N, CA, C and O atoms as a GROMACS GRO file, in nm:
protein
  332
    1MET      N    1   0.082  -0.118   0.000
    1MET     CA    2   0.000   0.000   0.000
    1MET      C    3   0.087   0.126   0.000
    1MET      O    4   0.049   0.228  -0.058
    2GLN      N    5   0.203   0.119   0.064
    2GLN     CA    6   0.293   0.234   0.069
    2GLN      C    7   0.343   0.269  -0.071
    2GLN      O    8   0.356   0.387  -0.104
    3ALA      N    9   0.372   0.169  -0.152
    3ALA     CA   10   0.420   0.194  -0.288
    3ALA      C   11   0.314   0.266  -0.370
    3ALA      O   12   0.346   0.353  -0.451
    4ARG      N   13   0.188   0.229  -0.351
    4ARG     CA   14   0.080   0.296  -0.424
    4ARG      C   15   0.066   0.442  -0.380
    4ARG      O   16   0.037   0.529  -0.462
    5ALA      N   17   0.087   0.469  -0.252
    5ALA     CA   18   0.080   0.607  -0.202
    5ALA      C   19   0.195   0.690  -0.259
    5ALA      O   20   0.176   0.806  -0.296
    6ILE      N   21   0.312   0.631  -0.267
    6ILE     CA   22   0.427   0.701  -0.325
    6ILE      C   23   0.400   0.732  -0.471
    6ILE      O   24   0.427   0.842  -0.518
    7ARG      N   25   0.346   0.634  -0.543
    7ARG     CA   26   0.313   0.654  -0.685
    7ARG      C   27   0.212   0.768  -0.701
    7ARG      O   28   0.226   0.852  -0.789
    8ARG      N   29   0.109   0.769  -0.614
    8ARG     CA   30   0.007   0.873  -0.623
    8ARG      C   31   0.066   1.010  -0.596
    8ARG      O   32   0.030   1.107  -0.663
    9CYS      N   33   0.156   1.021  -0.499
    9CYS     CA   34   0.225   1.149  -0.473
    9CYS      C   35   0.298   1.197  -0.598
    9CYS      O   36   0.293   1.315  -0.634
   10GLY      N   37   0.365   1.103  -0.665
   10GLY     CA   38   0.435   1.138  -0.788
   10GLY      C   39   0.340   1.182  -0.899
   10GLY      O   40   0.371   1.274  -0.974
   11GLU      N   41   0.226   1.116  -0.909
   11GLU     CA   42   0.127   1.155  -1.010
   11GLU      C   43   0.076   1.296  -0.985
   11GLU      O   44   0.061   1.376  -1.077
   12LEU      N   45   0.050   1.326  -0.858
   12LEU     CA   46   0.004   1.461  -0.824
   12LEU      C   47   0.113   1.565  -0.850
   12LEU      O   48   0.084   1.674  -0.898
   13ALA      N   49   0.237   1.531  -0.817
   13ALA     CA   50   0.348   1.624  -0.840
   13ALA      C   51   0.366   1.651  -0.989
   13ALA      O   52   0.399   1.763  -1.029
   14LYS      N   53   0.344   1.549  -1.071
   14LYS     CA   54   0.360   1.567  -1.216
   14LYS      C   55   0.255   1.661  -1.274
   14LYS      O   56   0.276   1.718  -1.381
   15GLU      N   57   0.143   1.677  -1.204
   15GLU     CA   58   0.039   1.769  -1.251
   15GLU      C   59   0.082   1.915  -1.238
   15GLU      O   60   0.028   2.003  -1.304
   16ILE      N   61   0.179   1.940  -1.151
   16ILE     CA   62   0.232   2.076  -1.133
   16ILE      C   63   0.342   2.097  -1.236
   16ILE      O   64   0.435   2.017  -1.247
   17GLU      N   65   0.330   2.204  -1.311
   17GLU     CA   66   0.430   2.233  -1.414
   17GLU      C   67   0.565   2.258  -1.348
   17GLU      O   68   0.574   2.333  -1.251
   18PRO      N   69   0.673   2.194  -1.402
   18PRO     CA   70   0.804   2.213  -1.341
   18PRO      C   71   0.851   2.358  -1.353
   18PRO      O   72   0.818   2.428  -1.448
   19SER      N   73   0.928   2.399  -1.255
   19SER     CA   74   0.983   2.534  -1.254
   19SER      C   75   1.081   2.551  -1.370
   19SER      O   76   1.155   2.458  -1.404
   20LYS      N   77   1.080   2.667  -1.430
   20LYS     CA   78   1.172   2.695  -1.540
   20LYS      C   79   1.304   2.753  -1.490
   20LYS      O   80   1.394   2.783  -1.568
   21GLY      N   81   1.314   2.767  -1.359
   21GLY     CA   82   1.436   2.823  -1.302
   21GLY      C   83   1.433   2.975  -1.304
   21GLY      O   84   1.338   3.036  -1.353
   22GLY      N   85   1.535   3.034  -1.252
   22GLY     CA   86   1.543   3.180  -1.250
   22GLY      C   87   1.466   3.239  -1.134
   22GLY      O   88   1.415   3.168  -1.047
   23ARG      N   89   1.460   3.368  -1.135
   23ARG     CA   90   1.395   3.441  -1.027
   23ARG      C   91   1.243   3.438  -1.044
   23ARG      O   92   1.193   3.460  -1.154
   24PRO      N   93   1.170   3.410  -0.935
   24PRO     CA   94   1.024   3.409  -0.946
   24PRO      C   95   0.968   3.548  -0.968
   24PRO      O   96   1.026   3.648  -0.926
   25GLY      N   97   0.854   3.553  -1.036
   25GLY     CA   98   0.791   3.682  -1.063
   25GLY      C   99   0.734   3.746  -0.938
   25GLY      O  100   0.714   3.678  -0.837
   26LYS      N  101   0.707   3.874  -0.945
   26LYS     CA  102   0.655   3.946  -0.829
   26LYS      C  103   0.510   3.910  -0.800
   26LYS      O  104   0.465   3.920  -0.686
   27THR      N  105   0.437   3.867  -0.902
   27THR     CA  106   0.296   3.835  -0.883
   27THR      C  107   0.274   3.684  -0.868
   27THR      O  108   0.164   3.635  -0.892
   28GLY      N  109   0.378   3.612  -0.830
   28GLY     CA  110   0.370   3.466  -0.819
   28GLY      C  111   0.293   3.416  -0.699
   28GLY      O  112   0.264   3.297  -0.691
   29ALA      N  113   0.257   3.504  -0.604
   29ALA     CA  114   0.185   3.458  -0.486
   29ALA      C  115   0.043   3.422  -0.524
   29ALA      O  116  -0.027   3.499  -0.589
   30GLY      N  117   0.001   3.303  -0.482
   30GLY     CA  118  -0.135   3.259  -0.511
   30GLY      C  119  -0.171   3.142  -0.423
   30GLY      O  120  -0.098   3.105  -0.332
   31ALA      N  121  -0.285   3.085  -0.451
   31ALA     CA  122  -0.334   2.974  -0.371
   31ALA      C  123  -0.260   2.845  -0.400
   31ALA      O  124  -0.256   2.756  -0.315
   32HIS      N  125  -0.200   2.833  -0.518
   32HIS     CA  126  -0.132   2.710  -0.558
   32HIS      C  127   0.018   2.726  -0.544
   32HIS      O  128   0.072   2.834  -0.565
   33PRO      N  129   0.087   2.617  -0.509
   33PRO     CA  130   0.233   2.624  -0.501
   33PRO      C  131   0.292   2.660  -0.637
   33PRO      O  132   0.240   2.618  -0.740
   34SER      N  133   0.400   2.736  -0.636
   34SER     CA  134   0.458   2.784  -0.761
   34SER      C  135   0.548   2.680  -0.827
   34SER      O  136   0.582   2.695  -0.944
   35SER      N  137   0.586   2.576  -0.755
   35SER     CA  138   0.674   2.476  -0.813
   35SER      C  139   0.649   2.341  -0.748
   35SER      O  140   0.585   2.330  -0.644
   36ARG      N  141   0.701   2.238  -0.813
   36ARG     CA  142   0.690   2.103  -0.756
   36ARG      C  143   0.763   2.096  -0.622
   36ARG      O  144   0.715   2.034  -0.527
   37LYS      N  145   0.878   2.161  -0.617
   37LYS     CA  146   0.959   2.156  -0.495
   37LYS      C  147   0.884   2.219  -0.379
   37LYS      O  148   0.882   2.163  -0.269
   38SER      N  149   0.822   2.334  -0.400
   38SER     CA  150   0.749   2.398  -0.290
   38SER      C  151   0.626   2.317  -0.252
   38SER      O  152   0.588   2.313  -0.135
   39ALA      N  153   0.562   2.252  -0.350
   39ALA     CA  154   0.447   2.166  -0.319
   39ALA      C  155   0.492   2.048  -0.233
   39ALA      O  156   0.424   2.011  -0.137
   40GLY      N  157   0.604   1.989  -0.269
   40GLY     CA  158   0.657   1.878  -0.190
   40GLY      C  159   0.695   1.920  -0.050
   40GLY      O  160   0.669   1.849   0.047
   41THR      N  161   0.756   2.037  -0.039
   41THR     CA  162   0.795   2.090   0.092
   41THR      C  163   0.671   2.114   0.178
   41THR      O  164   0.669   2.081   0.297
   42GLU      N  165   0.566   2.171   0.117
   42GLU     CA  166   0.442   2.195   0.191
   42GLU      C  167   0.378   2.064   0.237
   42GLU      O  168   0.311   2.060   0.340
   43ALA      N  169   0.398   1.957   0.159
   43ALA     CA  170   0.344   1.826   0.194
   43ALA      C  171   0.432   1.750   0.292
   43ALA      O  172   0.398   1.640   0.335
   44GLY      N  173   0.548   1.809   0.328
   44GLY     CA  174   0.638   1.745   0.424
   44GLY      C  175   0.734   1.646   0.360
   44GLY      O  176   0.791   1.562   0.430
   45MET      N  177   0.754   1.656   0.228
   45MET     CA  178   0.844   1.565   0.158
   45MET      C  179   0.979   1.632   0.136
   45MET      O  180   0.986   1.752   0.113
   46SER      N  181   1.086   1.553   0.144
   46SER     CA  182   1.217   1.604   0.109
   46SER      C  183   1.228   1.607  -0.044
   46SER      O  184   1.144   1.548  -0.113
   47THR      N  185   1.329   1.673  -0.096
   47THR     CA  186   1.345   1.676  -0.242
   47THR      C  187   1.374   1.536  -0.295
   47THR      O  188   1.331   1.502  -0.404
   48HIS      N  189   1.447   1.455  -0.217
   48HIS     CA  190   1.475   1.318  -0.259
   48HIS      C  191   1.345   1.237  -0.267
   48HIS      O  192   1.324   1.164  -0.364
   49GLN      N  193   1.259   1.249  -0.167
   49GLN     CA  194   1.132   1.177  -0.168
   49GLN      C  195   1.046   1.219  -0.286
   49GLN      O  196   0.981   1.135  -0.349
   50LEU      N  197   1.044   1.348  -0.316
   50LEU     CA  198   0.966   1.398  -0.428
   50LEU      C  199   1.017   1.342  -0.560
   50LEU      O  200   0.939   1.298  -0.644
   51LYS      N  201   1.149   1.343  -0.578
   51LYS     CA  202   1.207   1.289  -0.701
   51LYS      C  203   1.178   1.140  -0.715
   51LYS      O  204   1.146   1.093  -0.824
   52GLN      N  205   1.189   1.066  -0.605
   52GLN     CA  206   1.160   0.923  -0.608
   52GLN      C  207   1.014   0.898  -0.645
   52GLN      O  208   0.984   0.808  -0.724
   53ALA      N  209   0.923   0.976  -0.588
   53ALA     CA  210   0.781   0.960  -0.617
   53ALA      C  211   0.753   0.986  -0.765
   53ALA      O  212   0.673   0.914  -0.826
   54ILE      N  213   0.816   1.086  -0.822
   54ILE     CA  214   0.796   1.116  -0.965
   54ILE      C  215   0.853   1.004  -1.051
   54ILE      O  216   0.794   0.968  -1.153
   55ARG      N  217   0.967   0.948  -1.010
   55ARG     CA  218   1.025   0.836  -1.085
   55ARG      C  219   0.932   0.715  -1.083
   55ARG      O  220   0.913   0.649  -1.185
   56VAL      N  221   0.873   0.687  -0.968
   56VAL     CA  222   0.779   0.575  -0.957
   56VAL      C  223   0.656   0.602  -1.043
   56VAL      O  224   0.606   0.511  -1.110
   57ALA      N  225   0.607   0.725  -1.042
   57ALA     CA  226   0.489   0.760  -1.120
   57ALA      C  227   0.517   0.753  -1.271
   57ALA      O  228   0.425   0.733  -1.350
   58ASN      N  229   0.642   0.769  -1.311
   58ASN     CA  230   0.678   0.763  -1.452
   58ASN      C  231   0.681   0.620  -1.507
   58ASN      O  232   0.682   0.601  -1.628
   59LEU      N  233   0.682   0.521  -1.418
   59LEU     CA  234   0.679   0.382  -1.464
   59LEU      C  235   0.543   0.353  -1.527
   59LEU      O  236   0.441   0.397  -1.476
   60PRO      N  237   0.541   0.279  -1.638
   60PRO     CA  238   0.412   0.236  -1.692
   60PRO      C  239   0.338   0.152  -1.587
   60PRO      O  240   0.400   0.079  -1.510
   61LYS      N  241   0.205   0.162  -1.586
   61LYS     CA  242   0.125   0.093  -1.485
   61LYS      C  243   0.151  -0.057  -1.482
   61LYS      O  244   0.158  -0.116  -1.374
   62GLU      N  245   0.166  -0.119  -1.598
   62GLU     CA  246   0.190  -0.263  -1.604
   62GLU      C  247   0.323  -0.300  -1.536
   62GLU      O  248   0.330  -0.398  -1.462
   63ASP      N  249   0.426  -0.220  -1.562
   63ASP     CA  250   0.556  -0.246  -1.499
   63ASP      C  251   0.548  -0.226  -1.348
   63ASP      O  252   0.605  -0.305  -1.272
   64PHE      N  253   0.479  -0.122  -1.306
   64PHE     CA  254   0.463  -0.095  -1.163
   64PHE      C  255   0.394  -0.212  -1.094
   64PHE      O  256   0.439  -0.258  -0.989
   65GLU      N  257   0.285  -0.261  -1.153
   65GLU     CA  258   0.211  -0.373  -1.093
   65GLU      C  259   0.297  -0.499  -1.090
   65GLU      O  260   0.292  -0.574  -0.992
   66ARG      N  261   0.375  -0.523  -1.194
   66ARG     CA  262   0.461  -0.640  -1.200
   66ARG      C  263   0.565  -0.634  -1.088
   66ARG      O  264   0.588  -0.734  -1.020
   67VAL      N  265   0.628  -0.520  -1.071
   67VAL     CA  266   0.728  -0.504  -0.965
   67VAL      C  267   0.662  -0.518  -0.828
   67VAL      O  268   0.717  -0.584  -0.739
   68LEU      N  269   0.547  -0.459  -0.812
   68LEU     CA  270   0.476  -0.466  -0.685
   68LEU      C  271   0.441  -0.610  -0.650
   68LEU      O  272   0.456  -0.653  -0.535
   69ASN      N  273   0.393  -0.685  -0.747
   69ASN     CA  274   0.359  -0.826  -0.724
   69ASN      C  275   0.483  -0.910  -0.696
   69ASN      O  276   0.476  -1.009  -0.623
   70HIS      N  277   0.594  -0.872  -0.753
   70HIS     CA  278   0.718  -0.944  -0.730
   70HIS      C  279   0.772  -0.919  -0.588
   70HIS      O  280   0.830  -1.008  -0.526
   71LEU      N  281   0.752  -0.797  -0.538
   71LEU     CA  282   0.805  -0.760  -0.408
   71LEU      C  283   0.728  -0.820  -0.292
   71LEU      O  284   0.786  -0.853  -0.188
   72ARG      N  285   0.600  -0.835  -0.308
   72ARG     CA  286   0.521  -0.890  -0.197
   72ARG      C  287   0.478  -1.032  -0.230
   72ARG      O  288   0.432  -1.060  -0.340
   73PRO      N  289   0.493  -1.122  -0.135
   73PRO     CA  290   0.455  -1.261  -0.159
   73PRO      C  291   0.304  -1.275  -0.164
   73PRO      O  292   0.231  -1.201  -0.097
   74CYS      N  293   0.257  -1.369  -0.243
   74CYS     CA  294   0.114  -1.396  -0.250
   74CYS      C  295   0.071  -1.459  -0.119
   74CYS      O  296   0.136  -1.551  -0.068
   75ARG      N  297  -0.037  -1.412  -0.066
   75ARG     CA  298  -0.089  -1.466   0.060
   75ARG      C  299  -0.232  -1.512   0.038
   75ARG      O  300  -0.312  -1.441  -0.023
   76ARG      N  301  -0.262  -1.628   0.087
   76ARG     CA  302  -0.399  -1.677   0.083
   76ARG      C  303  -0.468  -1.635   0.210
   76ARG      O  304  -0.405  -1.630   0.316
   77PRO      N  305  -0.596  -1.605   0.203
   77PRO     CA  306  -0.668  -1.572   0.327
   77PRO      C  307  -0.660  -1.688   0.424
   77PRO      O  308  -0.687  -1.802   0.388
   78GLY      N  309  -0.623  -1.660   0.546
   78GLY     CA  310  -0.613  -1.763   0.648
   78GLY      C  311  -0.482  -1.836   0.652
   78GLY      O  312  -0.462  -1.923   0.738
   79ALA      N  313  -0.390  -1.806   0.562
   79ALA     CA  314  -0.260  -1.874   0.560
   79ALA      C  315  -0.178  -1.829   0.680
   79ALA      O  316  -0.183  -1.713   0.720
   80ARG      N  317  -0.104  -1.922   0.735
   80ARG     CA  318  -0.020  -1.890   0.852
   80ARG      C  319   0.127  -1.896   0.813
   80ARG      O  320   0.166  -1.969   0.723
   81ASP      N  321   0.206  -1.817   0.882
   81ASP     CA  322   0.351  -1.820   0.859
   81ASP      C  323   0.408  -1.948   0.917
   81ASP      O  324   0.370  -1.991   1.026
   82ALA      N  325   0.499  -2.010   0.842
   82ALA     CA  326   0.564  -2.132   0.888
   82ALA      C  327   0.688  -2.095   0.968
   82ALA      O  328   0.798  -2.087   0.912
   83ALA      N  329   0.670  -2.072   1.096
   83ALA     CA  330   0.784  -2.030   1.178
   83ALA      C  331   0.806  -2.124   1.294
   83ALA      O  332   0.897  -2.104   1.373
   0.00000   0.00000   0.00000
């Protein structure tokens, strides 16, 4: 479930147009964050976490699901750990 949340964060970040760099305009103050970085900061994410989330979101859905299924073992309802 954590991987899906990370992917969703990246999808939302991708909706924000990337900063073009340079000095921000004087009328840039508004209700929406002016850059992906500031949106991530407002959400409590580090720049590394934001970049990772965008990388995960850039994976095609089929590849993401394949990796996710590979990482977690299949569990049957009621199955017990053999310990």
